[in-house]
C-alpha positions in Angstrom: 36.7 -37.7 -5.4 33.2 -39.8 -5.0 33.7 -40.4 -1.5 34.1 -36.7 -0.6 31.4 -35.7 -2.7 29.2 -38.6 -0.3 30.8 -36.6 2.7 29.7 -33.1 1.3 26.5 -34.8 0.7 26.0 -35.9 4.1 26.9 -32.6 5.7 24.5 -30.8 4.0 21.6 -33.3 4.4 22.6 -33.3 8.5 22.3 -29.3 8.3 19.5 -29.3 6.4 17.8 -31.7 9.2 19.1 -29.7 11.7 17.8 -26.5 10.8 14.5 -28.5 10.1 14.5 -29.4 13.6 15.1 -26.2 15.4 12.6 -24.3 13.1 9.9 -26.4 14.0 10.5 -26.3 17.9 7.5 -25.0 19.8 7.6 -21.5 21.5 7.1 -21.9 25.4 6.1 -19.2 27.3 8.1 -19.3 30.5 6.9 -16.3 32.3 4.0 -13.7 31.7 3.8 -10.0 33.9 1.3 -8.0 33.3 0.7 -4.6 35.5 -3.1 -5.1 34.0 -2.7 -1.2 32.6 -1.1 -1.4 29.1 1.8 -3.6 29.1 2.4 -7.6 29.0 6.1 -9.0 29.3 6.6 -12.7 27.7 9.4 -14.5 28.2 10.0 -17.3 26.0 12.2 -20.3 25.7 12.6 -20.8 22.0 12.0 -17.7 19.1 12.0 -19.0 15.2 15.6 -17.2 13.8 14.2 -14.9 11.4 11.9 -11.6 12.2 9.3 -12.8 9.1 9.0 -16.1 11.4 8.6 -14.4 14.9 5.8 -11.8 13.4 4.2 -14.7 11.7 4.3 -16.7 15.3 3.1 -13.5 17.1 0.3 -13.1 14.4 -0.6 -16.5 14.8 -1.2 -16.7 18.9 -2.1 -12.9 19.5 -6.0 -13.9 20.0 -4.5 -16.3 22.5 -2.2 -13.7 23.9 -5.0 -11.4 24.4 -7.6 -14.2 26.0 -4.7 -15.4 28.6 -3.1 -11.7 29.8 -6.0 -9.7 29.5 -5.1 -5.4 29.0 -7.8 -2.5 30.2 -9.8 -1.7 27.1 -7.0 1.4 25.8 -5.7 2.6 22.9 -2.3 1.8 23.2 -1.1 -1.4 24.9 2.4 -3.2 24.3 3.1 -6.6 24.3 6.9 -7.5 24.9 8.5 -10.9 24.1 11.7 -11.8 25.3 13.7 -14.5 24.5 16.0 -16.1 27.7 18.8 -16.7 26.0 21.4 -17.6 28.3 18.7 -17.2 31.2 16.8 -14.5 33.0 16.4 -13.4 36.8 
């Protein structure tokens, strides 16, 4: 029984470590397209898992996006963030 508990604890430890490594990976912008009007498409290679973390990531880098990928001064504008998943063309 003691050996079984050690194996379960080891598996849980490895799963927790893998989860932490996955969530701490930086999000890289691979491709950006702007129509210099009201839309910017950002293709990234790794997004956080949860919606809360995705929103937090966007809010953290929002000013950087506006500086690097400028839009015209309008009331309405859109940023689309696309995770490549298995790839894109």
